[in-house]
N, C-alpha and C positions, 0 to 999 in steps of 0.2 A: 365518090364511092368510098365506103369504109370497109376494111377487112377486119373481122372479129372471128377468130377461129372456133372457140369453144364456149360452152354455156356461161361460165363465169365471166369470161371476157365480154360476152354480149351484154350481160347485165351491167358490168362496170364501165362499159363504153357508152351507156345511154346518156350520162351527163354531157359528154362531148357532142353527141348527136343533137341534144337540145341546144347547146351553145351554137352549133353550126346553123341550126334552123333559125335561131333568133338573129344571127348575123346575116343570113341569106334566106329570107322567108320565101322567095320565089324559086330557089334552086331545087333541082331534083336530087334527092339524097337516097341512094340505095345502099344496102348492107349485104355483104357476102359472108355467109356463115356456113358452118358445117351442118349437114343434114341432121335434123332433129333439134337444132338450136333456135330455129325461128320462132318457137313458141314463146321465148323470152321477150319477143318484140310484139306480141299480140296487142293490138290497140294502141301501139305507140304512135303519137301524133306527129312525131318529128321526121318520120321516114316515108318515102314513097313506095319502096319495093324491097322485099327481102328475097335474096337469091341464095338458095341452098345448094351445096355441093357435097357429094359423097366424099368420104375420106379417101377412098381409092376408086375413082369414077370409071376407069376404063377408057378406051379410045373414044367410044361414042359419047360418053359423059363429058370428056374433055372438049370434044367438038361442040356439043350443045352449050357448054359453059362459055367457050370462046365466042360463039355467036351472040351471047348475051352481054359480054363485057368488052369486046374488042373495040378500043378507041371510042368508047361511048361516053367518056367522062373527061372533065377538065382537071380533076384532082382526085388522087387516091390517098387516104390516110390509113396506114396499116399499123396495128399493134402487135404484129407477129414478125419475127426475123427469119422465119423459115425460108428455105429455097423456093418452095412452091408459092408462098405469099409474095416473094419478090418478083417472081415471073408473072403472077397475076397482075401485080401493080404495074409492071412494065407494059403489059398488053393493054391495060385498061385506060391509061391516061398519060398525058405528057408531063404533068407535074405530080411528083410522088414524095410523100412524107412518111417517115416511120418514127417509132417511139424512142429509139436509142441508136447510138453509133454501132453499125454492124461489126466494127472491130477489124483488126488485121486479118483474121481468118476469113472475113467476108469482103475482101477487097472488091470483088466483082459486084457485090451489092451496093458498094459506094457509088458505082457508076449508074445504078438504077435509081437510088434514092438521092434526091438533091438536098434534102434538109432533114434534121432531127434535133431534138433538144440537146443542148450541150451539158445540162446539169445531171442527166441520168447517170446513176452510179451502179454499184454492185447489187444493192437491194433497193428496189423501187416498187411502190404500190401503184396499181393501175390508175387509181384516182389521183395520185400525185402526177402521174404522167399525163392524165387528161388536162390538168392545169398547165403543165409545161407546153403541151401541144396547142392549147388555146392561146397562150402567149405568143408562140411561134407563128400562129395563123391569124393573130390580131383579132381573136374572138372574145366575147364577154366571158367572165369567169364561169366555169361549169357549176351547175347547181346540184341538187340531190339526185339520187337514182330515180329513173323513170321506170316504174314497175309495170309489168304486163297487166292487161285488163281484158277480161272476156265478157261478152254480153251474157246476161242471165246469171252472173255470179251470185247475186244476192239470193236468188231463188234456190240455187244449189246449196248455198251455205245454210239457208233456213231449213232445207230438207235434211241436211246433215246434222244440224244441231237441235232441231225441233224448237219448241217454245215453252216446254214444261220445266226446264231446269235453269234456275237463275244463279247457280254457283259460278264463281269466277273461273275463267277458262285459261288453262295452261297448255301450250303447244310443245310437243316433243318431236325432235327430228333425229332419230338415231343413225340413219344410213347416209353415208357420204359418197356412195358410188364405188368405193374400194374397201375391202375388209380391213386394210391397215389403218383406216381412219376411224374405225369403230371404237367407241368406249365399251368396256366389258359389259356383257349382257346382265350380269348380276347387279352391276351398278345402276343400270337403267331400271331394273325391276325395283330396286331399293328406292330410287328416286321417285318412281311412280307411286309406290306405297306411301312415302312420306308426304308427297304433294296431295295425294288423296285424303290422307288423315288431316291435312291442314285445310280441307274444304274445297280443293280445286277439282274441277271437272277436266278430264284429260283427253286431248285429241292428238293422235300420232299422225304426222304428215310424212309423205314419202313419194317416190316415183310411181310410174304406171306399170313397171315391169312385174309380171306375176311372181317371179322369184323374190323380189323385194317385199311384196305384200305378204308372201308366205313367211319370210323371215320375221317380219314385224308381228304377224299373228302368233308365231311360235314364241317370240321374245316376251310378249305380254300375256300369254295364254293363262298362266297361273297366278297373275297378280290382280290388282284392283281393276274394276271395269274401265276400259279405255275405248275410245272411238277410233278405229283405224280408217283414216281418210285416204291413205295411199291407194291410187288407182281410181278414186272416186272424184277427184278434183283435177282441174288443169292448173298450170302455173298461173294463169291469169285470174284464177279464183282466189289465190292466196291473199292478196291485199284485203279482200272483203273478210276473209277469215281472221286476218290480223286485227281488223277493226273491232272484233268481238273479244280479243284475247287480252290478258294482263301480263303474260310472261311467255317467253320462248326460250327453250333450251335445245341446242343442236350442235352437230359436229361441223367440221370445216367443209362447207358446201355452199352452193349458190343460194339456197333458200335461207341460210343464215344471214347472208348479205342482204337479202330482200327484207327480212324481219328487222334488221338493224337500220337499214335505209328508210324503212317505213316509220320508224320512231318507236317501235315496240321494245320494251325492256328485254334485252337479248343477252343470253349467256352462251358463249361459243367455246366448245371443248376442242382445244388444239393439241396436235401431236407433233409429227416431224416437221411441219411447215413453220416458216418464220412469220409471225404476225405483222412485222414491218412490211412484208411483201403482200400478204394475203389476208390480214386481219380485217374483219368487217368494220367499216367506219360508221360512227353514229350519224344520225340525221343532223345536218347543220346547214346554215345558209351558204349561198355561193361565195367562193373565195375563203371559206373558213380554214383554219389551220389544220395540218395533218395531225392525227392523234399521236401522242408520245408513247408508242408501243415499244416494248423491249424484245430482244430476240428470245428470251426465256423468262419464265416467271409470270405471275398473274398481271394483267393489264386492265386498265379502266379508262373509258372515255365516253362521256355523255350517257346515252342509254345502253351502252355496251360494256360487258365484262368478259374478257378473254381469260380462260383458265388454262394455264400452260405450266408444265412441270419445270422445276428448276434443277435440271440435270446437266452434267458436263457435256453430254452428246447432243443437247438440244440447242438450236434446231439443226438437225442433220439434213433436212430437205430431201430425204430418201423415202422410198416406199417401205416404211417400217424398218425394224431392226435387221431383217434378213433381206431387205431390198427386193421384195416381190409383192404383188398385189394382195396376197392373202397372208402376209407376214404379221405377226403381233407387233405392237408398238408399246414398249415399256413406259414411254412418257405419258401415254393415255391411261395405262394401268395405274400410274402413280396418282391420278386425279381421283379424289374421294367424293362420295355423295355429300359429305358435310361441306366440302368446298362449294358445291353448287348451291346448297341451301343457304350458306352464308352470303354468297353473291346475290341470291334472290332477295334475301332480307335487306341487303343494302340497296338494291335497285328499287324495292317496293316500300321502303320506309316512308312514314307519313309525310315527311318534308321533302321527299324526292319529287322532281318535276314530273307532271303527268305526261304519259306517253302520248304521241301524236294521235294515234288511232284509238285510244282507249274509250270504251263506250261511256264510262262514267266521268267524262270530262266536265260536264255541267251538273252540279249538285246543289240542292238547297236554294233554288232560285227564289229570291224574295221580291225582286222588282224587274219587270220586263218592259222595255220601251217598244211599242208597236208603231211602225211608221208606214203610212200610205204615201208613197213617193210622188204620185201624180193623180189628178182627178180622173176618175174612170166611172162616170155615172152608170148606175145599174150594177155592173159586175163588181166594181171596187167596194161599195158599201156591203154587198152580200158577203164577200170573202172576209172583209174586216169583221163582220158580225160572226162568221164562223170561227175566226181566230180568237176573238174575245170570249165567246162562249166556251171554247175548248180550254182556255187558261183560267177562266174565272173559277175561283174556289181552290185552285191548285197553286196559284202564285198570289201572295198576299197583296201585291201592289201592281197595278197595270197603268202605264201612261200611254195614251194614244195620241199621236200627232197625225192630223189629216188636213187636206186642203179645205179652205173656207169656201165650201160649195154647198148648195141647198141640200143635196142628197146626204152629205156627211153631217150637216147641221141637224137635220131631222134625226139621224142616227144618234148623235151625241145628246140631243134633247130627250130622246126616249130611253137612253141608257147611261145614267150617271150614277150607277150603284156604288155601294161601298167598295173602296179599294181601287176605283177607276177614275182617273183624271184625264180630261181632254185638253189638247192644245191644238187650236185651229190656226193655220198659218196661211198667209197670202201667197198662193202658188203663182209662179211666173215662168213663162217659157224662156229658155236660155241655157247658157253653159253651166250655170249652177242653180238649176231650178229647185233643187232639193234643199237649198240653203235655209229656207224658212223652217222646214221640218227638222233640221238638225241644229237650229240656233239654240244655244245653251244646252244642247243634249248632254254634253259631258257633265254639266252641273246637276243633272237629274240623279246621278249616283245609281243608275240602273246597272244590272248585272249582265244583261243581254239585250241586243237590239234586233228586232224581227221586222224585216221589210215584207210587205204583203205583195209586192210585184218586183221580183228581182230582175226580170228581163228588162224592164224600163230602167232600173237603176244601173245595170251593166252597160246599157247603151248610152246613158247620159251623164252619170256621176263622174267626177274628176277627183284625183288625189286619193290619199289614204283615208278612207272613211272611218277606220278604227280610231284614228287620232281624234276625229271630230266627235265620235260617240263615246269613246273611252270604254267600250265593251266589245266582246265578241259579236260578230254580225252573222245572222242567218237571213235567208230569204226564200220565198216561194217563187219558183221559176216555172211559170205555166207552160210556156212553149219554147223550150230550148231549140234553136234552129237546127235543121238537119245539116251536117257538115257539107260544105261545097265539094263537088267532085270535079275532076278535070283541072287543067292549068288555066290560070287567068289570062285574059287577052293582053295585047301589048299596051292598051290604055285602060286605066281604072275607070269604073263607073263613077259618074259625077253626081252631085246633088246631096242634100241632107240625108235622105233616106238611105242612099248608098253608103254614106259615111257611117251612119249608125249600124247598118248591116255588117260592115267590115269590123266595127268594134266588137259586135257580138260574136262574130266568127272567131276573132282572136281569143275571146274568153273560152271558146271550146277547147283550145289547146293549152291554155294557161290561165286558170282562174286567178283573180287578184289576190294578193297576200292578205288583204284585210278580211277576206271572206272565210268564215269558220264553218258554215254549214249551208247545204242546199236542200230544199224540199221540192220534190217533183211529184207529178200525179200519176206516173206509171213507171214500172221498172224499165220498160223499153227506152224511156227518156234518159236514163242514167248512162246509156252507152253513147250519148251525143257529146259528152264533155269529158276531157281527160281527167282521170283520177289524180289526186294529189295527196300524199301523206299528210294527215292532219285535217283534210277537208272531209267533213262528215256529210253523209247523204241519207235523207229519209224519204219515204214514199207515202203519200197521203191519198186516201180515196177522195173523190170529188163529189161532195153531197149536193143535193138540190135544195134550194132555200125554203121551198114550201112543202106542202103535204097534199098532193093531188089525190083526193079521195071521193069526189062527187060522183054519183051515177052519171053515165053518159047522157041520158035524157035530160037530167036536171042541168048539167053543164051547158048543153045546147040551148035549153030554154033561157038560161041566164044570159047567154051570149047572143041570143037571137040568131041561131044557126039552124039550117034545115034539119028536121028531126029524123028523117029516114035516109038521107044521102050518105054515101061513103066519103069521109073527109080525110085528106092527106095534108098534114100541117107542115109548113115551112116557116121558121121563125128566126130572127136575128137581124144583124145589120145588113145594109144594102150592098156591101162589098162583093165584087165578082167572085172572090175566093169562096164565098158561101154557097155558090152553085145555083142561085135562083134562076139564072138564065138557062141552065141545063134543064131544070125542072119545067120551065115554061115551054122550052123546045120539045121536051119529051111529051108533055100534055097535048101540045098541038098535033103531034103525030099519032095519038091514040084514036081508035075508032070513036066517032062522035056518039054512037048509040049506047056504048057502055062506059063512057068516060066518067071517072069519079071527079070529085070537086077538089081543086087545089086551093087550100086555105093559106094565104100569106098573111102573117102577122108581123108588122114592123115596117120601117120606112123603106121606100123604093126610090130608085133613080127615075128621071123622066123616061129614059129608054126602057127600063123595066116596066114602068106603068103602061107605056105604049104597047109593049109586047104582050102584056096581059089583057089589053082592052078587048080583044076578040073573044078570049076565053070568058071574061067577065060578062060580056054581052050575051053569050050563049048559055050562061048559067053554070059554066064549068070551072069557074074560079071565083073566089071571094077575096077581096083585098081589105085589110084592116091596118091602116097606116099609123094610127095613133100608138104611142109607146104604151105597152101593156105593163101593168104592175105585176109583182110577184104572184099575188092572188089571182089575177086574171090569167097569167100564164099557166097556173095550176088548172084553171077551168078549161083553157084551150087544150091542154094535154089530156084531160078527161073527156073532152068533147070529140077529139079526133079518133080515127081508126088506126092510122099509121103516122109516125113521125118521119119526115124526110131530112136526111143529112147528106145531101149530094155535094159535099165539099170538094172543091178543086185544090185548095191549098189550106191545110190546117194541121200544124205540126204537133199540137198538144191533144189533150183529151177534151171531153165536153160534159159539163154538168147536165146538159139536156138529156144525155143517155140515162143518167140517174133519175131525172124527172119522168122520162117516158117509162122507165122500168117501174117506178113507184106508182104510176097511173095504170100499169099493166098494158102499155101500148108498145107493140113491136116497131122496129125502125127499118128504114131502107137507107143504106149507106154505101158510099164508094169503098171498094176494097183497097184501102189506102191508109197509111199512118196508124196512129194509136186507136182512133175510132174504129177503123176497119178491123184491126186486130182484136179489139174487145168484142165487137159484134160477132166475129167469127168464133172466138174462143168461148165466149159465154153464151152463145146461141140466142142473141137478142133480136134477130130479124134476118133480113135478106141483104145480100151484097151483090154489087155489079162492078164491072171493070172501071177503074178510075177514069173519069172524064169522058165516059162513053154515054152519049145521049141515047143511042139505041139500047145499050145495056140497061140504063135506067128505065126506059119505056118498057122493056121486057120484064124487068123486075116488078114494076107496077102491075103489069098484067098477071104475073104469077101471084102477087099478093091478093088480088081480087078473088082468086080461087083458093086462098089459104085461110083456114079458120083461125080465129084469135087464140084458141086454146093451145095451139101447137107450141107457142112460146111462153105460156103463162108461168110455168114452173121456173124456167131460166130467168125470166124477168123478175120474179119475186126474189130469187136467190141474189141476183145482182143488186137489187134495190136494198136488200138487207145488209149486204157487205159494204155499201157505199153511203150509209146513212150518217147522220150527225154524230152518233155515238162512236162509230168506227173512225170517223175523221178526228174527233177529239182525242180518242185513245192513241191514234197513230202520231198526232202532233206531240202529245205529251211524252210518248215513248221516245220519239226522236230527240227530245230535249231532256230525256232521263228524268221526267217528273213522275213516272209511275203510272 
């Protein structure tokens, strides 16, 4: 268990938590924080449980806390030397470590804590202490801050910012929790006016307290237009906001540490506090040196500039000049608007390193290397075509590396247009299957490598791929796996599939360093992997490759299907996860008199064929085992009345939804995963409880009494939002190609 008392301590303790998790991946790691501080750990992949305790819990509160921590742990690490923290540590575990020598005044605490770093001195930064504790506990060097992450953050930021204003974004954070930390109001208004004249769009961040929002609204009431985000966002939304910004200016507070740790150009306005102890550290690799901050005067390190007055009394480390929360601080009053503007000019000069989360990281792309990492007949060439069509005309040169497989050969032979060169390689199964696709990749002199199947790559690729490509690497991750819940058993699962699954699960908590960007097909999928500063994430609609537009009667004539029957289409591979067995069982239980026809298109297993035999004999099922072309699938979608998606396990989205919507056909789907979410939210058809054969059967019966017009408008809307044009625009926007 880790004891982290206040909000800033919680944030600055996250690198140590990550180091513990890397060293002990199977351990249970709980964090005890003060009530209200747990939000800083939202989405943190390194912890199992957050325990919140009131500052003054009362007798019953103490008893409840005692029941949760009493001798439940093997080790406690505390970064607080308070009496209460020492007692909690003594109650929780037999081995107890703290961050510094309790000193002669705390002799009784020396009996509680067995170890502490010997190097701690009078002025220590929590991130330095993390490193010392890691050495003491034989852990790997702590890395960067792990920022909180909330599901749906991208949607809330889009709603906050809109999409009509393309001016660069500057974030202002005037409130530090105590009035003595405030920069003078007139200075904030002057800074807002100057940044606005320089062409910046301004967003003001802050806490959720009504009094804080009222203060911020009064502060900027008579200045240039600003967006007050205080009270509208959670802590876990801020990393997404940082990814849109070019500059952050804030006072001494935890949000300033978040911006600096994210990699955003950060200007911190310091007053009575000592930057050596509490200055925000720039983003840097694990084991990086401590910034050379001074006790007074301006300081610089990486993407951070600390503005600090050079006065004799600085740093006093008191609550302002009068040592009370609402006291003025002359050291803050001595900082001028010109100081902030000069620091911003230095941070944003053209030759300055690009910030980790800045949206315009990739500009003026001249050459993109597109790699299909494994043969995937059917699905692979379709998505490769989508990507090529999206980038054609926007990137002067495209190099496409794909397996030497008939499907890809036909694609290459049909598309060798200007600016596109094809490299076919002999794909082989094994530890380095992608070697052919990356052979001589660095010599191509591309500016970006885009993998069309990132999931396969994460499961199989070895080593630092950026060294082999010589470029930033992006990839489309179709089905990020849902994180495993529960604790693993005493013996790991064996076999190749289990090994690959464990590799992909590890990526959920720590994406490889060579990965620059991830493209997923639904916002819900972004919550399945841990955010990392510098890792960009884009969301793509999933288009359907064809254009199903035939009248139903004509489609049935061409496919030789019954003209008047009600047809329910099931299409795809024969895997059990696609739910064909559930559909067959549901059909067998329907009354024979009004049973519609189950139309199966695609291969089946012998067991599935046997199960369908009786339905086929009675005329209640049709089996077409031959692989259908894209054009034939268009015809089948137009010919059916309903599309069946009874998936038992399917973590991603499905282009079939778009195909059905384009054909105007509603769907029947399990209320599960991304597909269930889309059907429910967009109104694309009917849902039944996941894996329930009775529920599927009931849903089919309801559909037979439901007119097709009920879903027509929703289907048309969905098809329009997921067409090729929207896919191409989303891909180009993710890569900043306009």
